VEXFI-826804 format. One record per residue (C-alpha): residue number from 0; x, y, z. Coordinates in pm, 1 decimal, decimal comma. Example, Ala and Ser with C-alpha at 12.3 -4.5 7.8 and 13.67 -1.06 7.14 Angstrom:
2
- pos	u	v	w
- 0	1230,0	-450,0	780,0
- 1	1367,0	-106,0	714,0
end
This chain:
52
- pos	u	v	w
- 0	12582,9	12743,7	13987,0
- 1	12226,3	12625,6	14049,1
- 2	12132,6	12278,4	13939,0
- 3	11835,6	12233,5	13702,2
- 4	11499,3	12129,9	13842,9
- 5	11423,6	11827,0	13626,1
- 6	11106,8	11733,1	13813,7
- 7	10953,1	12072,1	13726,3
- 8	11036,3	12025,0	13357,5
- 9	10897,9	11671,7	13363,1
- 10	10572,6	11790,3	13525,0
- 11	10539,1	12072,9	13273,4
- 12	10579,6	11832,7	12979,4
- 13	10329,2	11591,5	13133,4
- 14	10070,4	11870,9	13175,0
- 15	10121,4	11972,0	12810,7
- 16	10067,4	11610,9	12701,7
- 17	9748,1	11579,9	12905,7
- 18	9615,3	11909,8	12770,5
- 19	9688,3	11807,1	12412,3
- 20	9523,6	11467,4	12468,5
- 21	9210,6	11630,2	12612,8
- 22	9187,7	11873,6	12320,3
- 23	9217,8	11585,9	12073,9
- 24	8949,6	11390,1	12258,1
- 25	8718,7	11693,1	12250,8
- 26	8772,6	11737,7	11874,2
- 27	8691,5	11369,6	11816,5
- 28	8370,5	11399,5	12019,3
- 29	8263,7	11709,7	11825,3
- 30	8342,7	11542,4	11494,4
- 31	8158,6	11226,3	11600,1
- 32	7844,3	11427,8	11673,1
- 33	7855,9	11582,7	11326,2
- 34	7886,4	11242,8	11159,4
- 35	7579,2	11101,7	11335,6
- 36	7365,0	11393,2	11213,7
- 37	7455,7	11339,8	10847,1
- 38	7195,6	11167,8	10625,8
- 39	7454,9	10913,8	10511,5
- 40	7483,0	10779,3	10865,8
- 41	7104,0	10741,0	10883,1
- 42	7096,1	10547,8	10554,7
- 43	7359,9	10305,5	10678,2
- 44	7173,8	10231,7	11000,5
- 45	6847,1	10175,0	10812,9
- 46	7003,9	9936,8	10563,6
- 47	7151,1	9720,2	10840,6
- 48	6812,1	9692,6	11017,3
- 49	6628,5	9584,9	10700,2
- 50	6849,5	9280,6	10642,8
- 51	6709,9	8983,4	10839,4
end
């Protein structure tokens, strides 16, 4: 009987983790861009600059 190749399984899981992490990072970046374009974000930045 052939023995299992644990290093292959470990590498496969690691690649899945990295891919999932990258996708999550990309979603955060896209969401962050949307938040900066909203008028609420502009109001907050203006109010902080007016206070001496």
